[in-house]
Structure formats: C-alpha cells, structure tokens
C-alpha positions, 0 to 999 in steps of 0.5 A: 487426501489432499482435498480437505487440507487445501482450503486451509493452505489456500487461506494461509497463502491468501493471508500471507499475500495480503500481509505482503501487499499491505506491507508494500502499500505501507512502504510506498505510502511512507515514501510518497509522504517523504517525497511530499515533505521534501518537495514542500521544504525544498522550495524550488529545485534548481538543476538541469531544468530550465527556470520556466519548467521548474514550477510546472514540474514541481506541481506535477510531482506534488500532484503525483505524490499526493495521488500515490499517497492516497491510493496506497493508503486506501490499499492499506486500509483495504488490506487491513479490512480484508485481513480482519474480516477473513480472520473473523470468518476463519475463527468461526469455522470448526476444525483444526485447519482454520 
C-alpha cells in the first residue's frame, strides 16, 4: 500500500531539497558579491600582512570570490531550471499524488 504513494513523496522531497540547495546557492552568491564589492572599495588592506604580501593576497581573494560567485550563480540557475522542468513533468501526470 506504500508503493503507489512513494513516487509522490519522493518528488516532494526532491523538490524540497532542490529548493534548499537553490536558496543556499543564492545566499552564497550574495555573500561572494558582497566580498567582491568590499575588496573593490577598500583598496589595499593593511593589517597583519607584510606590505609585499598584500597585492598577491588581494588578487587571490578577488579571483576566488569571483569563482565562487560564478559557480553559485550557475548552481542557482541549474536549480531553477531543474525545478521548473520537474514541476512541468509532474503537472502532466494524472492522479492525486503529483
């Protein structure tokens, strides 16, 4: 008796996980864009680093933040596309467990 209800439960859980993954990707993309804006506006950061190490560290931080932004935006786009396509597939199926 639990067999026919299983695909509906699985679809619901899969869409929930997809939604959570998309939300996490969106938050991480916002954080990395915030880091990029802070790196751009701060100029050179003076702190515990020696003066010769500041330019390479700023370049590495900007490159890693850009990579994080691109990867998270692509994950978000993939989540949105996968969620849209799976809801379109579920819409076409007859029955009450879609």
